[in-house]
matplotlib code that plots the C-alpha trace (Angstrom):
import matplotlib.pyplot as plt

x = [-36.7, -37.9, -36.1, -33.1, -33.2, -34.3, -30.9, -28.8, -29.5, -28.6, -25.4, -24.5, -25.5, -23.4, -20.7, -21.1, -21.1, -17.6, -15.7, -17.7, -18.1, -15.3, -12.8, -12.8, -11.8, -11.7, -12.8, -10.2, -9.7, -13.6, -14.3, -10.9, -13.0, -16.8, -17.8, -17.2, -20.9, -21.7, -18.6, -21.3, -22.8, -19.3, -19.7, -23.0, -21.8, -19.8, -21.1, -24.4, -21.3, -20.1, -23.4, -24.3, -21.2, -21.7, -25.2, -24.2, -21.7, -20.2, -20.0, -16.7, -16.6, -13.4, -13.4, -11.0, -10.1, -13.8, -15.9, -16.7, -16.9, -14.2, -16.4, -15.9, -18.1, -16.5, -17.4, -17.9, -14.6, -12.9, -15.4, -13.6, -10.4, -11.1, -12.6, -9.1, -6.9, -9.1, -9.6, -5.8, -4.9, -6.6, -5.7, -2.9, 0.6, 1.0, -0.1, 2.0, 5.5, 7.7, 8.0, 11.8, 10.5, 8.0, 10.3, 12.6, 9.8, 9.0, 12.2, 13.2, 10.1, 10.7, 14.0, 12.4, 9.7, 12.3, 14.6, 11.8, 9.9, 13.0, 13.8, 10.2, 11.2, 14.5, 17.3, 20.2, 21.5, 21.4, 19.0, 23.2, 24.0, 20.3, 20.9, 23.9, 22.2, 19.8, 23.0, 25.1, 22.5, 25.3, 24.1, 26.6, 24.5, 20.6, 19.9, 20.9, 18.7, 15.8, 16.4, 17.3, 14.2, 12.2, 13.3, 12.5, 8.8, 8.2, 9.3, 7.6, 4.1, 4.7, 5.4, 2.7, 0.0, -1.9, -1.8, -4.8, -4.9, -4.7, -2.7, -0.4, 0.8, 0.8, 3.1, 5.5, 5.4, 6.7, 8.9, 10.8, 10.2, 12.0, 14.6, 17.6, 16.6, 14.7, 16.1, 16.3, 12.7, 10.7, 11.3, 7.5, 6.3, 3.3, 2.2, 3.9, 3.4, 3.2, 2.1, 3.2, 3.7, 4.3, 6.8, 7.6, 10.3, 11.1, 12.1, 10.6, 7.6, 8.0, 4.1, 3.6, 2.4, -0.4, -1.4, -1.5, -4.5, -3.6, -1.5, -4.7, -6.8, -4.5, -5.3, -9.3, -9.0, -6.7, -9.1, -11.7, -9.3, -8.8, -12.6, -12.8, -10.6, -13.2, -15.9, -17.7, -21.7, -21.3, -19.3, -16.3, -14.6, -11.0, -9.1, -10.5, -10.8, -6.8, -6.5, -8.4, -6.4, -3.6, -4.7, -6.5, -3.2, -0.7, -3.8, -3.6, 0.2, 0.4, 4.1, 6.6, 8.3, 7.8, 4.3, 4.6, 6.6, 4.1, 0.9, 2.7, 3.3, 0.2, -1.9, 0.0, -0.5, -4.5, -4.3, -2.4, -4.9, -7.6, -6.3, -5.0, -1.3, -0.8, 0.7, 3.6, 5.0, 5.0, 6.8, 4.1, 6.6, 8.3, 5.7, 4.4, 8.2, 7.5, 4.4, 4.9, 3.2, -0.1, 0.2, 0.8, -1.9, -4.8, -3.9, -4.2, -7.4, -8.7, -8.0, -9.2, -13.0, -14.6, -12.7, -13.6, -11.3, -12.6, -9.2, -7.0, -8.6, -8.6, -4.7, -4.0, -6.0, -4.3, -0.7, -1.8, -2.8, 0.1, 2.0, 0.7, 1.0, 4.4, 4.6, 2.4, 5.7, 8.2, 6.3, 6.1, 10.2, 10.4, 8.7, 10.2, 13.4, 12.8, 11.3, 14.9, 16.5, 14.5, 14.4, 18.5, 18.4, 16.5, 18.3, 21.5, 22.8, 25.7, 26.0, 29.2, 28.4, 29.6, 27.0, 24.4, 25.3, 25.0, 21.4, 20.1, 21.8, 19.7, 16.7, 16.6, 17.7, 15.6, 16.6, 17.6, 20.5, 24.1, 27.6, 31.6, 32.4, 29.3, 30.0, 33.2, 33.0, 30.2, 31.8, 35.9, 36.4, 38.5, 37.1, 37.6, 36.2, 33.3, 33.0, 33.4, 30.5, 28.0, 28.9, 27.5, 24.6, 24.0, 24.2, 21.2, 19.3, 18.9, 20.9, 20.6, 23.8, 23.7, 25.9, 25.3, 28.0, 31.2, 30.3, 28.8, 24.9, 23.2, 19.7, 18.5, 15.6, 15.9, 12.8, 11.5, 15.0, 15.8, 12.8, 12.8]
y = [-26.0, -24.4, -26.9, -26.4, -22.6, -23.2, -25.3, -22.9, -20.6, -22.7, -23.2, -19.5, -19.2, -21.8, -19.9, -16.8, -18.0, -19.6, -17.0, -13.9, -14.5, -17.0, -15.5, -13.3, -14.4, -13.1, -14.5, -16.9, -18.4, -18.7, -20.2, -23.0, -24.3, -24.7, -28.2, -29.4, -30.1, -26.2, -24.9, -24.0, -21.7, -20.1, -16.3, -15.7, -17.2, -14.8, -11.9, -12.8, -12.9, -9.2, -8.1, -9.5, -8.0, -4.9, -4.8, -5.5, -3.2, 0.4, 3.1, 5.6, 9.3, 8.3, 7.5, 5.4, 6.3, 5.5, 7.6, 5.0, 5.0, 2.9, 0.6, -2.0, -4.6, -6.0, -9.7, -11.5, -12.7, -9.1, -8.1, -10.0, -9.0, -5.2, -5.7, -7.5, -4.8, -2.0, -3.6, -3.8, -0.7, 1.4, 0.3, 1.9, -0.1, 2.6, -0.3, -2.8, -1.4, 1.4, 4.9, 3.4, -0.1, 2.4, 4.6, 1.9, 0.7, 3.4, 4.0, 0.3, 0.9, 4.3, 2.9, -0.1, 1.4, 4.2, 1.4, -1.4, 1.1, 2.1, -1.5, -1.7, 1.0, -0.1, 1.3, -0.9, -0.8, -2.5, -2.0, -2.0, 1.5, 3.1, 2.7, 4.5, 7.3, 8.6, 9.1, 10.6, 12.3, 11.5, 9.8, 8.5, 7.6, 7.9, 4.7, 6.2, 9.6, 7.8, 6.0, 8.9, 10.8, 8.5, 8.6, 12.0, 12.2, 9.7, 12.1, 15.1, 12.5, 12.5, 16.4, 17.6, 15.4, 18.3, 19.3, 18.7, 16.1, 18.5, 18.4, 21.4, 18.4, 15.6, 18.3, 18.5, 15.3, 14.5, 16.8, 15.4, 11.7, 13.1, 15.7, 15.5, 12.1, 13.1, 13.9, 16.9, 16.2, 14.9, 18.2, 19.8, 21.8, 20.1, 17.2, 15.7, 17.2, 15.0, 11.2, 8.3, 4.6, 1.7, -1.2, -4.4, -5.7, -8.5, -6.6, -9.1, -6.6, -4.4, -2.6, -0.6, -3.0, 0.4, 3.8, 6.2, 9.1, 11.7, 14.8, 17.0, 14.9, 14.2, 17.6, 17.0, 13.5, 14.4, 17.2, 14.6, 12.8, 15.7, 15.6, 12.2, 12.7, 14.9, 13.4, 12.4, 12.1, 8.4, 5.9, 4.4, 2.1, 4.6, 1.8, 0.9, 4.5, 4.3, 1.4, 3.3, 6.5, 4.3, 2.5, 5.8, 7.7, 4.6, 4.5, 8.7, 8.3, 12.2, 12.0, 11.2, 9.2, 8.7, 7.8, 4.3, 6.2, 9.2, 6.3, 4.5, 7.5, 10.2, 6.9, 5.9, 9.7, 9.2, 6.1, 7.9, 11.1, 8.7, 7.6, 4.0, 4.9, 0.9, 1.9, 3.7, 0.7, -1.3, -0.9, -1.6, -2.0, -4.5, -6.9, -5.5, -6.2, -9.9, -9.9, -7.5, -10.5, -10.8, -6.8, -6.1, -8.9, -7.0, -3.6, -5.1, -7.1, -4.0, -2.6, -5.7, -6.8, -3.5, -0.9, -3.4, -2.4, -5.3, -7.2, -4.5, -3.7, -7.8, -7.7, -4.6, -6.1, -8.8, -7.6, -5.3, -8.0, -10.4, -7.1, -6.0, -9.8, -9.2, -6.1, -7.7, -10.4, -7.5, -6.0, -9.0, -10.3, -6.5, -6.2, -9.3, -8.1, -5.4, -7.0, -9.2, -6.1, -4.8, -8.4, -8.7, -5.5, -5.5, -9.6, -7.3, -9.5, -7.5, -8.5, -7.2, -4.5, -7.7, -9.8, -7.2, -6.6, -10.1, -10.3, -6.7, -8.9, -12.0, -10.2, -9.5, -12.5, -14.6, -17.8, -18.7, -20.4, -19.2, -20.2, -19.3, -18.5, -16.4, -14.7, -14.7, -13.3, -10.2, -8.9, -8.7, -11.1, -14.3, -17.9, -18.4, -14.6, -16.0, -19.2, -17.7, -15.0, -17.2, -20.0, -17.6, -16.8, -20.2, -20.5, -17.8, -19.7, -17.2, -19.2, -23.5, -25.2, -28.1, -30.3, -30.8, -32.8, -32.1, -28.1, -26.3, -24.5, -22.5, -21.5, -18.1, -18.4, -14.9, -13.8, -17.3, -19.3, -17.3, -17.1, -20.6]
z = [-41.6, -38.6, -36.5, -38.1, -37.8, -34.1, -33.6, -35.3, -32.8, -30.1, -32.0, -32.5, -28.9, -27.7, -30.0, -28.3, -24.8, -26.1, -27.9, -26.6, -22.6, -22.2, -24.5, -27.2, -30.8, -34.2, -36.8, -38.1, -34.6, -34.5, -38.0, -37.4, -34.2, -36.0, -36.1, -39.8, -40.2, -39.8, -42.2, -44.8, -42.6, -41.6, -43.0, -41.6, -38.5, -38.4, -39.5, -36.9, -33.9, -34.8, -35.0, -31.4, -29.8, -31.3, -30.2, -26.7, -27.0, -26.3, -29.2, -28.4, -29.7, -31.6, -35.5, -38.1, -40.5, -42.6, -40.0, -38.1, -35.0, -32.4, -30.0, -27.6, -25.1, -22.1, -22.1, -18.5, -18.2, -19.0, -16.4, -14.0, -15.1, -14.8, -11.6, -10.0, -11.6, -9.7, -6.4, -6.8, -8.3, -6.1, -2.7, -0.9, -0.1, 3.4, 5.5, 3.9, 3.2, 4.7, 2.5, 2.0, 0.2, -1.5, -2.8, -3.9, -5.3, -7.7, -8.2, -9.7, -11.8, -13.3, -14.6, -15.8, -17.9, -19.4, -20.7, -22.1, -23.1, -25.2, -25.8, -27.7, -29.7, -30.6, -28.2, -27.8, -24.0, -20.8, -17.4, -15.6, -18.0, -17.3, -13.6, -14.4, -17.0, -14.5, -12.3, -14.3, -16.9, -20.0, -22.8, -25.3, -28.0, -29.9, -27.8, -24.2, -25.0, -25.7, -22.3, -20.6, -22.1, -21.0, -17.4, -17.5, -18.9, -16.1, -13.5, -15.3, -15.2, -11.1, -10.6, -12.8, -11.8, -10.4, -14.3, -16.3, -19.1, -22.4, -25.7, -23.7, -21.4, -24.3, -26.6, -23.4, -23.1, -26.6, -26.6, -23.5, -25.1, -28.6, -27.3, -28.9, -30.7, -34.3, -37.4, -38.5, -41.3, -37.9, -35.8, -36.2, -34.0, -33.1, -35.4, -37.7, -41.2, -43.8, -44.0, -42.0, -42.2, -40.1, -41.8, -39.8, -38.3, -41.3, -44.4, -46.3, -46.2, -49.3, -48.4, -45.2, -42.1, -41.3, -43.0, -40.6, -41.0, -43.2, -41.6, -42.2, -40.1, -36.8, -35.3, -35.5, -34.8, -31.8, -30.4, -29.9, -28.1, -25.9, -25.9, -24.9, -21.7, -20.6, -21.1, -18.4, -19.7, -20.9, -18.1, -19.4, -16.4, -15.8, -16.7, -20.3, -21.1, -20.0, -23.0, -24.9, -25.2, -25.6, -28.8, -30.1, -29.8, -31.4, -34.3, -35.0, -35.0, -34.4, -34.8, -37.1, -33.6, -30.6, -30.6, -28.8, -26.0, -26.0, -25.6, -22.7, -20.8, -21.3, -20.5, -17.2, -16.2, -17.1, -14.5, -11.6, -12.2, -11.1, -8.4, -9.3, -7.4, -7.5, -10.9, -9.8, -8.5, -11.9, -15.7, -18.1, -21.1, -18.9, -19.5, -23.4, -24.4, -23.1, -24.8, -28.3, -30.6, -28.4, -28.3, -31.8, -33.1, -30.6, -31.9, -35.6, -34.4, -33.4, -36.9, -39.2, -36.8, -37.8, -35.4, -32.3, -29.4, -27.1, -28.7, -27.6, -24.1, -23.5, -24.5, -22.5, -19.4, -19.5, -19.7, -17.2, -14.4, -15.1, -14.5, -11.3, -9.7, -10.4, -8.8, -5.6, -5.6, -5.9, -2.5, -0.3, -0.9, -0.2, 2.6, 3.8, 3.3, 5.3, 8.1, 8.0, 8.7, 11.4, 13.4, 13.1, 14.7, 17.1, 18.3, 18.0, 15.4, 13.4, 9.7, 8.2, 5.0, 2.4, 3.9, 3.9, 0.0, -1.1, 0.7, -1.6, -4.5, -3.2, -2.9, -6.6, -7.7, -10.2, -8.1, -4.8, -5.1, -4.6, -4.0, -2.9, -5.9, -6.8, -3.6, -4.1, -7.5, -6.3, -3.2, -4.8, -1.9, -1.3, -1.6, 2.2, 2.9, 0.7, 2.7, 6.1, 5.4, 3.9, 6.7, 9.1, 7.2, 6.8, 11.0, 11.3, 9.3, 6.6, 4.4, 4.4, 3.1, 1.2, -1.0, -4.7, -6.0, -5.1, -4.0, -2.0, -2.4, -0.3, -0.8, 0.5, 2.8, 4.2, 7.3, 7.3, 7.5, 10.4, 12.5, 12.1]

ax = plt.figure().add_subplot(projection="3d")
ax.plot(x, y, z, "-o")
ax.set_aspect("equal")
plt.show()
């Protein structure tokens, strides 16, 4: 008996190493992986794992609907992710990129965030139309109004980073984000004055997938959040704290509409205020949009498994890290592209306006292949003009000309091809 118990403890330690320290799995994911000879211990094993997690965790002064505190832990793999994000997001890129490149990247990221944050909430539009919207400020429908509102909210954030993150800023952000998009019964002076439910996208659902706290509890819950934001006695890493702020706004659901957009915007503002300037250069919503199922699963896991915020923190950290590396790739691309034009200028190589415009187009393309037909269509010129322009760029080494079947293709090499 004693020997079996000792063996079971070793097995439990092994499970903790596999499914908490190396990756953070939920109950069914762990129980599915338990060796068949331990099936009889399934329930006890899960309870033991939860107990160990909570002992090692940190309580947060924010309550769930049962009156229990949310909590989280930072297993070794998560610590490494947060450290990598911290190192990159605290860095300045002034030495790497010119102000022009930085301005372009920030402009693109704001447009991306305005667009994808609205798409997550059901807006229908295109990136091209979003770029037009921020110029003409003339939305033609609710979707376009949502996008423009998001854009205005992001500009508000960048212009008000000196302000304290309090309820006044929070309410102001919501008003900007929802201006002209709410139904009459959704308009309130402050927070919602009735119950609210979240329904799944699947029309088969006859019951809500989430019931938010009663409206009578919203004010005290939000008061707790603003105290938590100011709290400095218990140190919580700012990146983790930003993720918790995001989650809790979505959890409380203080408004009838716009909760997700406000959560993303407010946590974004928190990170910028805490010195993470790199977050100006990327859109977290664009990545969340791609990983929507993972994002919503993390929210549900937190609700389902003892108010354990670790699920959400892990998921959001992984999403954020992926987004950061996307930006680094963009940054390298922008810097290299800028260096190409500077080098051409120093070598007194003069390109025509069409060629410059097409190189700017190639910089943003997902792949580096172009054809004469693509150039012809994009620049609105004849086949012969397109062929001549691309041939000149190939002679400079900026493109590499090759034959594929009966057609020529042009592989964009940029600065590397030119200097070689």
